[in-house]
C-alpha positions in Angstrom: 11.7 7.1 -9.9 14.3 4.5 -8.6 12.6 0.9 -9.6 10.6 -0.2 -5.8 12.8 -3.5 -4.8 11.8 -7.0 -3.1 12.8 -7.4 0.5 15.6 -10.1 -0.8 16.9 -7.4 -3.4 17.1 -4.8 -0.7 18.5 -7.0 2.0 21.0 -8.5 -0.6 22.3 -4.7 -1.0 22.8 -4.0 2.4 24.5 -7.6 2.9 27.0 -5.8 0.3 27.0 -2.6 1.7 25.3 -0.8 -1.1 23.5 1.4 1.4 21.1 4.1 0.0 20.7 7.4 1.8 17.2 7.3 3.0 15.0 4.1 3.7 11.2 4.4 4.1 10.2 1.0 5.8 6.7 0.6 6.7 3.6 -2.0 6.1 1.6 -4.3 8.5 4.0 -6.8 8.6 6.5 -6.3 11.1 9.0 -9.3 10.5 10.5 -8.0 7.0 10.9 -4.0 8.7 12.9 -5.6 11.2 15.1 -7.8 9.3 16.0 -4.8 7.1 16.6 -2.3 9.9 18.9 -4.6 11.6 20.8 -5.7 8.3 21.2 -2.0 7.8 22.7 -1.3 11.5 24.8 -4.3 11.6 26.2 -3.4 8.5 26.6 -0.2 7.7 28.3 0.5 11.7 30.8 -1.8 13.1 29.8 -2.7 16.9 31.9 -0.6 18.2 30.8 2.5 16.6 26.9 2.2 17.3 27.4 4.1 20.6 28.2 6.9 18.7 26.9 6.6 15.2 23.6 5.4 15.9 21.1 7.7 16.6 17.7 6.4 17.4 14.6 9.0 17.4 11.1 8.5 18.2 8.1 10.6 15.6 5.8 11.5 18.5 9.0 12.8 20.7 10.9 15.0 18.0 10.6 17.1 15.1 11.5 16.8 11.4 13.9 19.8 12.2 15.7 17.7 14.7 16.0 14.8 12.6 17.4 16.9 9.5 20.0 18.2 11.8 21.2 14.7 13.7 21.4 13.5 9.4 23.5 16.4 8.6 25.9 16.1 11.2 29.1 14.5 10.6 29.9 10.8 11.7 32.8 10.1 14.4 33.3 7.1 12.6 32.7 6.1 8.5 28.7 7.2 8.4 26.1 8.0 11.0 22.7 5.9 10.9 19.4 7.8 12.0 16.3 5.8 12.8 13.1 7.4 13.4 10.6 5.1 14.9 6.8 5.5 14.7 7.9 8.0 12.0 4.0 8.2 11.1 3.9 9.9 14.3 6.1 12.7 13.0 3.8 15.6 12.5 5.9 17.8 10.5 7.3 14.7 8.5 6.7 16.5 5.0 9.5 18.8 6.1 12.2 15.9 5.6 11.8 16.1 1.5 13.8 19.7 2.2 16.9 17.3 3.4 16.2 14.9 1.0 16.6 17.2 -1.9 20.4 17.3 -0.9 21.3 14.1 1.8 24.2 13.9 3.9 26.3 11.1 2.1 27.8 9.8 5.1 24.3 9.4 6.7 21.6 6.5 6.3 18.2 7.8 7.2 15.8 5.0 8.0 11.7 5.8 8.5 10.4 3.3 10.0 6.5 3.1 10.4 4.7 -0.4 11.1 1.6 1.1 11.6 0.4 1.2 8.0 1.7 3.1 4.9 2.6 6.3 4.4 0.5 8.2 1.6 2.7 7.4 -1.6 1.6 10.9 -3.1 3.7 13.0 0.1 6.9 14.8 -1.2 8.8 13.2 1.4 8.1 9.8 -0.1 8.3 10.5 -3.3 11.8 11.7 -3.0 12.7 9.2 -0.8 11.5 6.8 -4.1 13.9 8.5 -6.0 17.1 8.6 -4.4 16.5 5.4 -2.0 14.2 2.8 -0.9 10.5 2.6 -0.1 9.7 -0.7 1.2 6.2 -1.8 2.1 6.1 -4.8 4.0 2.8 -6.8 3.5 1.0 -9.7 5.8 1.3 -13.0 3.7 -1.8 -14.7 3.3 -2.1 -18.2 4.9 -1.7 -19.4 0.9 1.5 -18.4 1.2 2.6 -20.0 4.6 3.5 -23.5 2.6 5.5 -21.9 0.7 7.1 -20.0 2.9 8.3 -22.8 5.2 8.9 -25.1 2.3 11.4 -22.5 1.3 12.9 -22.1 4.4 13.9 -25.3 4.8 15.1 -26.2 1.0 17.0 -22.7 1.4 19.1 -24.3 4.7 19.5 -27.5 2.8 16.5 -29.6 3.9 13.4 -31.0 2.5 9.9 -30.8 4.6 7.1 -33.3 3.9 3.4 -32.1 3.3 2.3 -33.1 6.9 5.1 -31.5 8.6 4.6 -28.0 6.5 0.9 -27.9 7.5 1.4 -29.0 11.1 3.8 -25.9 11.1 1.8 -23.4 9.3 -1.6 -24.3 11.5 0.1 -24.7 15.0 2.1 -21.3 14.4 0.4 -19.3 11.7 1.2 -15.9 10.0 3.5 -14.6 13.2 6.3 -14.6 10.4 9.0 -13.6 13.6 7.8 -16.8 16.0 7.6 -18.9 12.8 10.9 -18.3 11.4 12.0 -18.0 14.9 10.7 -21.8 15.5 12.4 -23.3 12.3 15.4 -21.9 12.9 15.7 -23.3 15.8 14.6 -26.6 14.5 17.1 -26.7 11.9 19.7 -25.5 14.9 19.3 -28.5 16.9 19.5 -31.3 13.9 22.4 -33.3 13.3 24.4 -33.3 9.9 23.2 -36.9 8.8 19.2 -35.2 9.4 18.0 -33.8 5.7 14.4 -34.5 5.9 11.8 -32.5 8.6 9.1 -35.1 9.5 6.3 -34.2 12.3 8.0 -36.4 14.8 11.0 -33.6 14.4 8.6 -30.8 14.4 6.9 -31.9 17.6 10.2 -32.7 19.2 12.0 -29.4 18.5 9.5 -27.0 18.2 7.0 -28.6 20.9 4.2 -29.0 19.0 2.0 -32.2 20.0 1.1 -33.7 16.7 -1.6 -35.5 18.1 -3.0 -32.6 20.5 -2.7 -29.3 18.3 -5.1 -27.7 16.2 -4.1 -28.7 13.0 -5.3 -32.4 14.6 -8.3 -30.8 16.4 -9.4 -29.2 12.9 -8.4 -32.5 11.6 -11.1 -34.6 13.9 -13.6 -32.1 13.3 -13.5 -32.6 9.6 -13.8 -36.4 9.9 -16.3 -36.2 12.7 -14.0 -38.3 15.1 -15.9 -37.4 18.1 -14.0 -39.5 20.6 -10.4 -37.5 19.2 -11.9 -34.2 18.8 -12.9 -34.2 22.5 -9.9 -35.9 24.0 -7.9 -33.0 22.0 -10.5 -30.4 23.5 -9.9 -32.2 27.2 -6.2 -31.5 26.3 -6.4 -28.0 25.5 -8.4 -27.3 28.9 -5.6 -29.0 31.0 -2.9 -26.8 28.9 -4.9 -23.7 28.6 -1.6 -21.5 28.1 -0.2 -23.7 25.2 -3.5 -23.9 23.9 -5.9 -21.0 24.8 -9.5 -20.8 23.7 -8.7 -17.5 22.1 -6.4 -18.9 19.5 -8.5 -22.2 18.8 -11.6 -20.5 18.2 -10.4 -18.2 15.1 -8.6 -21.1 13.8 -12.0 -22.7 13.7 -13.9 -19.7 12.3 -11.1 -19.5 9.5 -11.3 -23.2 8.9 -15.6 -23.0 8.2 -15.5 -19.7 6.7 -13.4 -21.2 4.2 -16.0 -24.3 4.0 -19.4 -21.7 3.7 -17.2 -19.9 0.7 -16.5 -22.8 -1.3 -19.6 -23.6 -1.3 -20.4 -20.6 -3.5 -17.4 -21.4 -5.7 -18.2 -21.3 -9.5 -16.1 -24.1 -10.0 -16.3 -27.4 -8.2 -13.1 -29.0 -9.1 -10.4 -28.8 -6.9 -8.0 -26.1 -8.6 -11.3 -24.0 -9.3 -12.0 -23.8 -5.5 -8.8 -22.9 -4.2 -8.1 -20.3 -6.6 -11.5 -19.0 -5.6 -10.4 -19.4 -1.5 -7.1 -17.7 -2.0 -5.5 -21.3 -0.5 -3.4 -24.3 -2.3 -5.0 -27.0 -4.2 -3.8 -29.5 -1.7 -5.5 -27.9 1.4 -8.8 -28.2 -0.5 -8.3 -31.8 -1.2 -6.6 -32.6 2.2 -9.7 -30.2 4.3 -12.6 -28.3 2.4 -13.3 -31.4 0.1 -13.6 -33.9 3.5 -15.5 -31.2 5.4 -18.4 -30.9 2.1 -19.1 -34.6 2.6 -19.7 -34.1 6.4 -21.2 -30.6 6.9 -24.3 -29.4 4.9 -23.8 -25.4 4.3 -26.9 -24.8 6.4 -25.0 -26.5 9.6 -21.9 -24.6 8.4 -23.7 -21.4 8.8 -25.2 -22.6 12.3 -21.6 -23.4 13.4 -19.9 -19.9 12.4 -22.9 -18.5 14.7 -22.0 -20.9 17.8 -18.2 -20.0 17.2 -18.9 -16.1 17.2 -21.2 -16.6 20.5 -18.3 -18.6 22.0 -16.1 -16.6 21.4 -18.0 -13.9 23.1 -18.9 -16.2 26.2 -15.1 -16.7 26.4 -14.4 -12.8 26.6 -17.0 -12.7 29.5 -19.4 -10.6 27.1 -23.3 -10.6 27.7 -22.2 -11.6 31.4 -21.3 -15.2 30.8 -19.5 -17.2 33.5 -19.1 -20.9 31.8 -15.7 -21.8 32.1 -13.4 -22.0 29.2 -13.2 -25.5 29.1 -17.1 -25.9 29.2 -17.5 -23.7 26.2 -15.1 -25.5 24.0 -16.2 -29.0 24.7 -20.1 -27.4 24.0 -18.7 -26.4 20.8 -17.6 -29.3 19.7 -20.9 -31.1 20.7 -22.7 -28.8 18.4 -20.3 -29.1 15.4 -20.1 -33.3 15.5 -24.3 -33.7 16.2 
């Protein structure tokens, strides 16, 4: 069985025009799958050949036999690229293992599953792994976001201070497509003399207000800064499209859930707590420890319950007709008192 390559290794081979006869791209993180698929198409086929040599099929609307027939056809150019999207919906997908015993050398077959993973015990998966690439695209953890952001800027010739990294991570989250898109927009907008990413640049070019965002909202609640917390809640209420309550509440639930778990950490130093929570030690020092000084475990448990109740009311469950802005203000009052 061929070695299972990393995303970077696969992309490097693709960019070098070293193509495999089959790629199985699967998993819950669409960003890496889309990058690899785009790389295959753009590198394997000149733009003028794509109308004739690129075929896209959908699992629910085709059969394994149709995929095989297309893959075995001879290209009108240098090669054929056959992409099967939603390949998990291809009912007789196991029959592809027959084709993979003797794949067409001028065809690149790409099987895409963004809804999870194929069973690796399936014959077509094991055969694809032996002659080509099987890649599992996994969701990134929150603890990885800081490293991803810092690495992106470093690879593009910039340094980013911790607050800028945190501001981007907390405001955009783990939607990698949006995250990379916003960071690319930021670096493309800078002049050649700028080499350091600051919160002011993030605010200016990504459109995140450093005073009125989820990151600063959490900071205000952690510090029990009532004036700032209610000021930001009012801003969220006045700008619901940029700051919908359905985005604010999960971020608060995540913060207080981490805080609740932190109380049960066997070790009490920042490194032990960080390892127990699966986050970076600086996040513990910046968020968790200050919050533990201001909130007891019992209070945090009550806060989590009220956040759940607020979330249900914001969705109209239980016949609630309370305005979302008022729900958020009520929640802030409960948290701070």
